[in-house]
C-alpha positions in Angstrom: 31.1 -69.1 56.5 34.3 -71.4 56.2 36.4 -70.6 53.5 37.9 -73.3 51.3 40.0 -71.0 49.0 43.3 -71.9 50.6 42.3 -75.7 51.0 45.5 -77.8 51.0 45.2 -80.5 48.3 45.4 -84.1 48.9 48.5 -86.3 47.8 48.6 -86.8 44.1 45.4 -84.3 43.3 46.4 -81.7 40.8 45.2 -78.4 41.2 42.5 -77.0 38.9 42.6 -73.4 37.3 39.3 -72.1 36.9 37.1 -68.9 36.0 34.1 -67.3 37.9 30.9 -66.3 36.5 32.4 -62.8 36.1 34.9 -64.1 33.8 37.8 -63.4 36.2 40.6 -66.1 36.8 40.7 -67.3 40.1 43.3 -69.3 42.2 43.8 -73.2 41.7 41.9 -75.5 43.8 41.9 -79.2 44.1 39.5 -81.2 41.8 37.3 -82.4 44.4 37.0 -78.8 46.3 35.9 -77.5 42.5 33.7 -80.2 41.9 32.0 -79.9 45.7 31.2 -76.3 44.9 29.5 -77.1 41.3 27.4 -80.1 43.1 26.3 -77.6 45.6 25.2 -75.1 43.2 27.6 -72.2 43.7 29.3 -72.8 40.3 27.8 -73.9 36.9 28.6 -77.2 35.2 30.1 -75.4 32.4 32.8 -73.3 34.5 35.9 -72.8 32.3 38.8 -75.1 33.8 42.2 -76.1 33.1 45.1 -78.3 34.6 48.6 -79.1 34.1 49.1 -81.4 30.9 46.0 -80.0 29.3 46.1 -78.6 25.7 43.5 -76.0 26.3 40.7 -74.8 28.5 37.6 -76.9 28.9 34.6 -77.0 31.3 34.5 -78.3 34.8 32.1 -81.0 34.0 35.2 -82.5 32.3 37.1 -83.3 35.6 34.8 -86.4 36.3 35.5 -88.0 32.8 38.9 -86.7 31.6 41.8 -89.0 31.5 44.2 -86.0 31.0 44.0 -86.1 35.2 45.3 -89.6 35.5 48.4 -88.4 33.0 49.1 -85.2 34.9 52.1 -84.8 37.2 51.1 -85.7 40.6 51.6 -83.2 43.5 54.7 -84.0 45.6 53.1 -85.5 49.0 53.2 -83.6 52.1 56.1 -83.8 54.7 54.9 -86.1 57.7 57.8 -85.5 59.9 55.9 -84.0 63.0 59.2 -82.4 64.5 60.0 -80.8 61.4 57.0 -79.2 60.6 55.2 -78.8 63.5 52.0 -80.5 62.5 50.1 -82.8 64.9 50.9 -86.3 64.9 48.7 -89.1 63.5 47.7 -90.4 66.9 46.6 -86.9 67.9 43.1 -85.3 67.4 43.4 -83.9 63.8 42.3 -80.2 63.3 38.8 -79.6 62.7 37.8 -80.2 58.9 36.0 -77.2 57.2 32.7 -77.9 55.5 32.0 -77.4 51.9 31.0 -73.4 51.3 30.4 -71.2 48.5 33.7 -70.4 46.7 35.2 -67.1 47.8 36.4 -64.8 44.9 39.6 -62.4 44.8 41.4 -63.9 48.0 45.2 -63.9 48.0 46.2 -67.7 47.7 49.3 -69.4 48.6 49.9 -72.7 46.9 52.6 -74.9 45.4 54.1 -73.5 42.1 52.3 -74.5 38.9 52.8 -74.3 35.3 51.2 -71.2 34.0 47.6 -71.7 33.0 46.5 -70.0 29.3 44.4 -67.1 29.8 40.5 -67.6 29.5 40.4 -65.3 26.4 43.2 -66.8 24.5 42.8 -68.7 21.3 42.5 -72.2 23.3 38.7 -71.0 24.3 37.8 -71.7 20.5 37.7 -75.1 21.1 34.6 -74.6 23.4 31.0 -74.7 21.4 30.1 -71.2 20.2 26.6 -70.1 19.2 26.0 -69.3 15.5 25.9 -65.5 15.0 22.3 -64.3 14.0 21.9 -62.5 10.8 21.6 -58.9 11.3 19.1 -56.4 9.1 21.9 -54.8 7.3 23.4 -57.9 5.9 21.2 -58.3 2.7 22.6 -54.8 1.5 26.1 -53.3 1.1 27.4 -50.2 2.7 27.1 -47.7 -0.3 23.7 -49.0 -1.1 22.3 -48.3 2.5 24.3 -44.8 2.7 22.5 -43.7 -0.5 19.2 -44.8 1.0 19.5 -42.9 4.1 20.5 -39.6 2.2 17.4 -40.0 0.1 15.2 -40.4 3.1 16.7 -37.1 4.6 16.4 -35.4 1.3 12.6 -36.3 0.7 12.1 -35.3 4.3 13.2 -32.0 3.6 11.1 -31.5 0.7 8.2 -32.5 2.8 9.2 -30.0 5.6 9.6 -27.4 3.1 6.3 -28.0 1.7 4.4 -27.9 5.0 6.4 -24.8 6.2 5.3 -23.2 2.6 1.7 -24.0 2.9 1.2 -22.5 6.5 3.4 -19.6 6.2 2.2 -18.4 3.0 0.0 -15.9 4.3 2.5 -14.4 6.8 4.9 -13.9 3.8 2.4 -12.1 1.7 1.6 -10.2 4.6 5.0 -9.0 5.1 5.0 -8.0 1.2 1.8 -5.9 1.5 3.3 -3.9 4.7 6.5 -3.3 2.5 4.4 -2.1 -0.4 2.4 0.4 1.7 5.2 1.5 3.7 7.5 2.2 0.5 4.8 4.5 -0.7 4.3 6.7 2.6 1.6 4.7 4.5 2.3 4.2 8.2 0.9 0.9 9.8 -1.3 2.3 12.4 -2.9 -0.9 13.8 -2.7 -4.8 13.3 -4.5 -8.0 14.7 -3.4 -11.0 13.5 -4.2 -14.8 13.9 -5.1 -15.5 17.4 -4.5 -11.9 18.8 -7.3 -10.0 21.3 -9.1 -7.0 20.0 -12.1 -4.9 22.0 -15.3 -6.2 20.9 -16.7 -2.7 20.9 -19.8 -3.5 22.9 -20.5 -3.2 26.7 -23.0 -5.9 26.7 -20.5 -8.5 25.0 -17.2 -9.8 26.3 -14.5 -7.0 26.3 -12.2 -8.6 24.2 -12.7 -11.2 21.2 -10.0 -13.4 19.7 -9.0 -12.7 15.8 -9.6 -16.0 13.6 -6.5 -17.9 13.5 -6.0 -17.6 9.7 -7.4 -14.0 9.5 -5.0 -10.7 9.8 -6.5 -7.3 10.0 -4.3 -4.2 9.4 -5.0 -0.2 8.9 -2.7 2.0 7.4 -2.7 6.0 7.5 -1.2 8.3 4.9 -0.1 11.3 6.8 0.2 13.7 3.9 -3.3 13.5 2.9 -4.8 11.9 6.0 -6.4 8.8 4.0 -6.6 5.7 5.6 -6.5 1.9 4.0 -8.2 -1.0 5.9 -7.0 -4.4 5.0 -8.5 -8.1 6.1 -6.8 -11.1 4.7 -8.3 -14.4 5.3 -6.2 -17.4 4.4 -8.5 -20.0 2.9 -5.8 -23.0 2.4 -3.6 -22.8 5.6 -2.9 -26.5 5.3 -0.7 -28.8 2.8 -3.9 -30.7 1.7 -6.1 -27.9 0.6 -3.0 -26.0 -0.7 -2.2 -29.1 -2.9 -5.8 -29.1 -4.4 -7.1 -25.7 -4.6 -3.6 -23.7 -4.5 -2.6 -20.8 -2.3 -5.8 -19.0 -1.9 -7.1 -15.7 0.5 -9.9 -13.6 0.6 -8.7 -9.9 0.6 -11.1 -7.0 1.9 -9.5 -3.8 1.2 -11.1 -0.5 1.9 -10.2 3.3 1.4 -11.3 5.9 3.7 -11.2 9.7 4.2 -12.6 11.9 6.8 -16.1 13.3 5.9 -17.0 16.5 7.6 -20.6 16.6 6.8 -22.0 13.2 8.6 -25.6 14.0 7.9 -25.1 13.7 4.4 -23.1 10.3 5.1 -26.0 9.1 7.3 -28.5 9.4 4.4 -26.2 7.8 2.0 -25.4 4.8 4.4 -29.2 4.3 5.3 -29.7 3.9 1.2 -26.9 1.3 1.4 -27.9 -0.4 4.5 -28.6 -3.6 2.5 -25.2 -4.1 1.6 -24.1 -4.4 5.2 -26.0 -7.6 5.4 -24.5 -9.4 2.6 -23.1 -12.7 4.6 -20.7 -13.5 1.5 -20.3 -10.6 -0.9 -19.5 -11.6 -4.3 -15.8 -10.7 -5.6 -15.9 -7.2 -6.7 -19.0 -5.9 -5.0 -18.3 -2.5 -3.5 -19.8 -1.4 -0.4 -19.4 1.9 1.9 -18.8 1.8 5.6 -18.6 4.5 8.4 -16.6 4.6 11.4 -18.5 7.4 13.5 -16.0 7.7 16.2 -13.1 8.9 14.0 -15.0 10.6 11.0 -13.7 8.2 8.3 -16.0 6.8 5.6 -14.4 3.6 3.6 -15.3 2.4 0.4 -14.3 -1.4 0.3 -14.6 -4.4 -2.1 -13.7 -8.2 -1.6 -11.5 -10.1 -3.8 -9.9 -13.7 -3.9 -6.5 -13.8 -4.5 -3.9 -16.6 -5.5 -1.3 -15.9 -2.9 1.4 -18.1 -5.0 1.1 -15.3 -7.6 3.1 -13.2 -5.6 5.0 -15.4 -3.3 7.0 -18.3 -5.0 8.5 -21.5 -4.0 11.5 -19.8 -2.3 9.1 -17.6 -0.2 10.4 -14.3 -2.1 7.8 -11.9 -2.7 7.0 -10.2 -6.4 7.1 -6.8 -4.8 6.5 -4.9 -8.4 3.4 -7.2 -8.9 1.6 -6.9 -5.7 2.5 -3.0 -5.5 0.6 -2.7 -8.8 -2.6 -4.6 -7.7 -2.8 -2.9 -4.4 -2.4 0.4 -6.2 -5.1 -0.5 -8.3 -7.6 -1.4 -5.7 -6.8 1.7 -3.9 -7.3 3.9 -6.8 -10.5 2.5 -7.9 -12.0 2.8 -4.1 -10.9 6.2 -3.7 -12.6 7.0 -7.1 -16.0 5.4 -6.1 -15.7 7.1 -2.6 -15.2 10.6 -4.0 -17.7 10.2 -6.7 -20.4 9.3 -4.2 -19.8 12.0 -1.7 -18.5 14.7 -4.1 -19.8 18.1 -2.8 
């Protein structure tokens, strides 16, 4: 492709300084050359341009109408002495004239000395029309007001997050308090199944393992000095924020106290008399029932109660250990009394 970046200007034709579409100033070219590039579609009509004698930058479109071109100092005529310059005489065939082509950028140029052109980013470009800035979303408020509003949003989000965490984790914190209370009084945790964990079904015909309900926790403790055992089931009844807000933190707690009974014949007869109690689907709170684990020889006396978990766990998720210890001890004491009275002797 022919390169016109080193085209020699015609006599009395000023050189035009111009800036390409990437914003990079390029070497000056003759007016006709620059206009030819624009006409050919290689450059936009609003290409920034400047020539000697002009106060500031304008667009190349002004080259066609600006009178400043007429007042600008003319370029000196090229020498015509063939012997001195080595150019072909006028009666000899002239060098082939290059055709109009796309301008080449960033090509070294050798041109006549010209006055320094102002930089495209200098204040002179302020004369060019600039689109009015559109209003921003923050313009209607001052900085301090927006800073305060953002901090309020963060604070409220933190409160909601803590509220959600408290609602979904209350049963786990309560469970930790229960384990600590029994452990502080000589009981060992010997078995635990918590939400979603697998356990044996105890039946050869059924699936070998079943999943514990997601909101249920089953624990078993043993007191080594006496051999007594405590079985505990906690069902979290309000595991989400909505239900906890309406009802408070509630749980169904089933606690059974068990001892090993040597005379299982007597136990069998007693349990047959109490068989109806094992078919109670939703026992009323405080109802006492008996159950036997024939594989281990333990008989349990147990009861169901509804507990308000937020009586024992406060908003900071701290457990009232003294109150929890007292209430657990009261149930164990009562169940032990019923068990021994029923199977005394």
